[in-house]
C-alpha positions in Angstrom: 11.5 -48.9 -57.0 10.8 -47.6 -53.7 7.2 -45.9 -54.0 6.4 -42.2 -52.8 3.7 -40.9 -51.3 2.3 -37.2 -52.1 2.2 -34.9 -49.2 -1.3 -33.6 -49.5 -0.2 -30.0 -48.1 2.4 -29.2 -50.0 2.0 -31.6 -52.8 5.7 -32.9 -52.6 6.3 -36.0 -53.5 8.6 -38.1 -51.0 9.3 -41.8 -49.9 6.5 -43.0 -48.5 8.5 -44.9 -45.5 8.2 -40.9 -43.7 5.8 -40.7 -41.3 6.4 -36.8 -41.7 6.8 -35.0 -44.8 10.4 -33.9 -45.4 9.9 -30.3 -46.8 6.9 -29.1 -44.6 6.2 -31.3 -41.7 2.7 -32.8 -41.6 1.9 -36.0 -40.8 1.8 -38.6 -43.8 -1.4 -39.9 -42.4 -4.6 -37.9 -42.1 -5.9 -38.7 -38.7 -8.1 -36.0 -38.0 -10.8 -36.6 -35.1 -12.6 -34.1 -32.7 -10.2 -35.4 -30.3 -6.9 -34.4 -32.4 -8.7 -30.9 -33.5 -8.9 -29.8 -29.9 -5.8 -31.4 -28.7 -3.6 -29.5 -31.3 -5.4 -26.5 -30.9 -4.6 -26.6 -27.2 -1.3 -27.9 -27.9 -0.3 -24.7 -30.6 -2.1 -21.8 -28.1 -1.1 -22.6 -24.6 1.7 -25.6 -25.2 2.2 -26.9 -21.8 5.3 -28.9 -22.0 9.2 -28.3 -20.4 9.0 -25.0 -21.7 6.3 -24.2 -19.6 7.2 -25.5 -16.0 11.1 -24.1 -16.9 9.5 -20.4 -18.2 7.1 -20.5 -14.5 10.6 -21.2 -12.5 12.5 -18.6 -13.5 9.3 -15.8 -13.6 8.7 -16.4 -10.3 12.1 -16.5 -8.9 14.2 -14.5 -11.0 12.8 -11.5 -11.8 13.7 -10.1 -15.2 15.8 -12.8 -16.1 13.6 -14.2 -18.1 12.7 -11.3 -20.0 16.7 -10.5 -20.7 17.2 -14.6 -21.8 14.5 -13.9 -24.7 15.7 -10.7 -25.5 19.0 -12.0 -25.7 18.3 -14.6 -27.6 17.4 -17.8 -25.8 14.2 -18.2 -27.2 13.3 -21.9 -28.1 13.4 -23.4 -24.6 11.2 -20.6 -23.0 7.3 -20.0 -23.8 7.2 -16.5 -25.9 6.0 -13.5 -24.0 2.8 -13.3 -25.5 1.6 -17.0 -25.1 2.4 -16.8 -21.2 0.5 -13.7 -21.0 -2.5 -15.2 -22.4 -2.1 -18.3 -21.5 -1.9 -17.1 -17.7 -4.7 -14.2 -17.7 -6.6 -17.1 -19.4 -6.4 -19.0 -16.3 -6.7 -16.0 -14.3 -9.9 -14.5 -15.5 -11.5 -18.5 -15.3 -10.7 -18.8 -11.2 -12.1 -14.9 -11.5 -15.1 -15.7 -12.9 -16.2 -17.5 -9.6 -15.9 -14.7 -7.5 -17.3 -12.3 -9.5 -20.4 -14.6 -10.6 -21.0 -14.8 -6.6 -20.0 -10.9 -6.4 -22.4 -10.2 -9.2 -25.1 -11.7 -7.7 -24.7 -10.4 -4.0 -24.8 -6.9 -6.1 -27.8 -7.7 -8.2 -29.5 -8.0 -5.0 -28.1 -4.7 -2.8 -29.0 -2.6 -6.3 -32.3 -4.4 -6.9 -33.2 -3.9 -2.5 -32.4 -0.1 -3.2 -34.1 0.3 -6.1 -36.8 -0.6 -4.3 -36.8 1.4 -1.7 -36.8 4.3 -3.5 -39.6 3.4 -5.4 -41.5 2.5 -1.6 -39.8 5.9 -0.6 -41.1 8.3 -4.0 -44.7 7.1 -3.2 -44.9 8.3 0.4 -45.1 12.3 0.6 -42.9 12.9 3.9 -44.3 15.2 6.5 -41.7 17.9 7.3 -43.1 17.5 11.1 -43.7 14.1 11.2 -41.1 12.2 14.3 -38.9 10.8 11.8 -38.0 14.4 10.6 -37.9 15.4 14.2 -35.4 13.0 15.1 -32.7 13.6 12.3 -32.5 16.8 13.1 -32.0 16.0 17.0 -29.5 13.6 15.7 -28.2 16.1 13.7 -28.2 18.8 16.7 -26.6 16.3 19.0 -24.0 15.0 16.7 -23.4 18.6 15.0 -19.6 19.0 16.6 -18.7 15.2 15.5 -20.3 15.8 12.1 -18.2 18.8 11.7 -21.5 21.0 10.7 -21.7 24.9 11.4 -24.8 26.1 13.0 -25.5 28.2 9.7 -25.0 25.1 7.4 -27.7 22.9 9.9 -30.2 26.6 9.9 -30.0 26.1 5.6 -30.7 22.1 6.0 -33.6 22.8 8.3 -34.8 25.2 6.2 -34.7 23.1 2.8 -36.2 20.2 4.6 -39.4 22.3 5.7 -39.7 23.6 2.7 -39.3 20.7 -0.3 -39.7 17.1 1.8 -38.6 15.5 -1.4 -35.0 16.7 -0.4 -35.2 14.1 1.9 -35.8 11.4 -0.3 -33.7 8.8 -1.8 -34.6 9.0 -5.7 -33.2 7.7 -8.9 -32.6 11.4 -10.3 -36.5 10.9 -12.0 -40.3 10.0 -10.5 -40.1 6.5 -10.2 -43.4 6.1 -10.0 -44.2 7.6 -13.6 -41.4 5.6 -15.3 -42.8 2.2 -14.0 -46.4 3.4 -15.1 -45.1 3.7 -18.6 -43.1 0.1 -18.1 -45.7 -1.4 -16.7 -48.1 0.3 -20.1 -45.4 -0.7 -23.0 -44.8 3.0 -24.1 -42.6 4.2 -27.0 -38.9 4.1 -25.6 -38.5 7.7 -26.5 -41.7 8.9 -24.2 -39.6 6.9 -21.4 -37.0 8.6 -22.0 -38.0 11.5 -21.3 -39.8 11.3 -18.6 -36.8 10.1 -16.6 -35.0 13.6 -17.6 -34.0 13.5 -22.0 -33.9 16.3 -23.2 -35.6 16.1 -27.5 -32.2 17.8 -29.1 -29.9 15.1 -26.7 -27.5 13.9 -28.9 -26.0 10.7 -29.7 -23.9 10.0 -27.0 -26.4 11.2 -24.4 -29.2 9.2 -26.1 -27.5 6.4 -25.7 -27.0 7.1 -21.8 -30.3 7.1 -20.7 -31.2 4.2 -23.1 -28.6 2.3 -20.8 -29.5 4.0 -18.0 -33.6 3.1 -18.5 -31.9 -0.9 -19.2 -30.2 -0.7 -15.6 -33.7 0.6 -14.0 -35.5 -2.2 -15.7 -33.0 -5.0 -14.6 -32.5 -3.8 -11.6 -29.0 -4.1 -12.1 -28.6 -7.3 -12.4 -25.7 -8.3 -14.3 -24.1 -5.3 -13.9 -20.5 -6.4 -12.4 -20.4 -9.0 -15.2 -20.5 -6.7 -17.9 -17.4 -4.8 -15.8 -15.8 -8.1 -15.8 -16.2 -8.6 -19.1 -14.2 -5.7 -19.9 -11.2 -5.8 -18.3 -9.1 -8.2 -20.4 -9.5 -5.9 -23.3 -8.3 -3.1 -21.1 -5.8 -5.0 -19.4 -4.2 -6.4 -22.9 -4.9 -2.1 -23.4 -3.0 -0.7 -20.3 0.3 -3.6 -21.0 1.7 -1.3 -23.7 0.9 2.2 -21.4 3.3 0.4 -18.7 6.0 -0.6 -21.9 5.9 3.1 -23.0 5.7 4.7 -19.6 9.7 2.1 -18.5 10.4 3.8 -22.1 10.5 7.1 -20.3 12.9 6.0 -18.0 15.2 4.0 -20.1 15.3 5.6 -23.4 18.6 4.5 -24.3 18.3 0.8 -23.2 16.2 -0.9 -26.0 13.5 -0.3 -28.0 9.9 -0.3 -27.1 9.7 -3.7 -28.2 12.3 -5.0 -25.6 10.1 -2.9 -23.5 7.0 -4.7 -24.3 9.0 -8.1 -23.6 9.6 -6.5 -20.1 5.9 -6.0 -19.3 4.4 -8.8 -20.7 6.3 -11.3 -18.3 5.4 -8.5 -15.0 2.3 -8.3 -16.2 2.4 -12.4 -16.4 3.8 -12.7 -12.7 0.9 -10.4 -11.3 -1.7 -12.2 -13.0 0.0 -15.3 -11.7 0.0 -14.2 -7.8 -3.3 -12.6 -8.3 -4.5 -16.5 -9.5 -2.3 -17.8 -6.1 -4.3 -15.6 -4.2 -7.3 -15.9 -5.0 -7.4 -19.6 -4.7 -5.9 -19.4 -2.0 -8.8 -17.4 -0.7 -11.3 -20.5 -1.3 -9.3 -22.4 0.6 -8.2 -20.0 3.7 -9.4 -16.4 5.0 -5.9 -14.9 3.7 -5.6 -12.0 6.2 -5.9 -8.4 4.5 -2.4 -7.2 6.4 -0.7 -10.6 3.6 -2.8 -9.4 1.0 -0.8 -6.0 2.0 2.2 -7.2 1.8 1.9 -9.2 -1.5 0.9 -5.8 -3.5 3.5 -3.7 -1.8 5.7 -7.2 -3.6 5.3 -6.4 -6.5 7.1 -2.9 -6.2 9.8 -5.1 -4.7 9.7 -7.6 -8.1 9.9 -4.7 -9.8 12.6 -3.0 -8.8 14.7 -6.7 -9.1 13.5 -7.1 -13.0 14.7 -3.7 -13.6 18.3 -4.2 -11.9 18.0 -7.9 -14.4 16.5 -6.3 -17.3 18.3 -3.4 -17.7 21.5 -3.9 -15.6 20.2 -0.8 -12.9 21.7 0.1 -10.3 20.3 -0.7 -7.2 19.6 3.2 -6.0 18.5 3.5 -9.9 16.0 0.2 -10.1 14.8 1.7 -6.6 13.6 5.0 -7.9 12.9 4.1 -10.8 10.7 1.0 -9.4 9.0 3.4 -6.9 8.5 6.0 -9.2 7.2 3.7 -12.2 4.0 2.2 -9.9 3.3 5.4 -8.5 3.0 6.9 -11.8 0.9 4.0 -13.0 -1.2 4.1 -10.7 -1.9 7.5 -9.4 -2.6 8.1 -13.4 -3.0 5.3 -15.9 -4.8 3.2 -13.7 -7.9 5.8 -12.5 -8.2 6.9 -15.8 -8.5 3.3 -17.0 -10.5 2.6 -14.3 -13.4 5.3 -15.0 -13.0 3.7 -19.1 -13.7 0.4 -17.9 -16.7 1.3 -15.8 -18.3 3.7 -18.7 -17.6 1.4 -21.8 -19.1 -1.4 -19.8 -21.9 0.5 -18.7 -22.5 1.9 -22.5 -22.4 -1.8 -23.5 -24.3 -3.4 -20.6 
């Protein structure tokens, strides 16, 4: 009489000769180890197999074809668009982190140096009749034509410098020495914020802004670029549906919004892949600026080819729509998103 095995997952019985449960597919032998745990996680989420290389080649060499095939139902041969996007974006931000770390260090040093200069300048009373101010007046006068300052503007500027020498100073918008003294003395937060210019009846947003400004000042800008970098992945994921919505406006009857999302996932995957290659190339050799500009322009060409292959658009229609979509996206959506990224990263800094 054949012996049976009970599946620990679905609890159904089957012949013990099976290596996998015929009902749910789980292995009959429970070999859960630390290595198996993480290898399964990586395999399940990234699935680096033949599908990846098949998807990668089609994505890079045949714009729009991969999205078209997925929408048409040929899905087992290729990576899921969201899975492909997440995998490539993880690689991109991993590679980009090395560049951003170096840039963050340089920016932090530059900000700290600038703030230290502000503090030293703020502590010195500039004499309006000093040699430096006289030299500045002379330079403005001699280069008046090139700078574009009229005679009346030059007189007004000179009178401002004479009447209020502190205007000639670089400043942070508040008395740095006062704030430094309060910080050194361990003064309460409200007292420091008031010294920075916050009003007593300030709302929650304003109070948060001044609190972050104080934090930025105390840390001398350290890590501000890293905070900006940490916000970008989430912002990019939110920008993707906006791109799909923009395409929907131009191809209203050419598919559902889900179809446009598939197209957008693969298109952004191509952009991230190109950026990965560009960053790695820059680590090896100094890529000329002209070549980088051509690479950025190639995104529009790729979009044009992808629109033609995915939506069966005419060459002329694909050309105009690709340029208009790129123009609108870069003119309206990207700037608003950039402002939002900077604001959110500063408020969460």
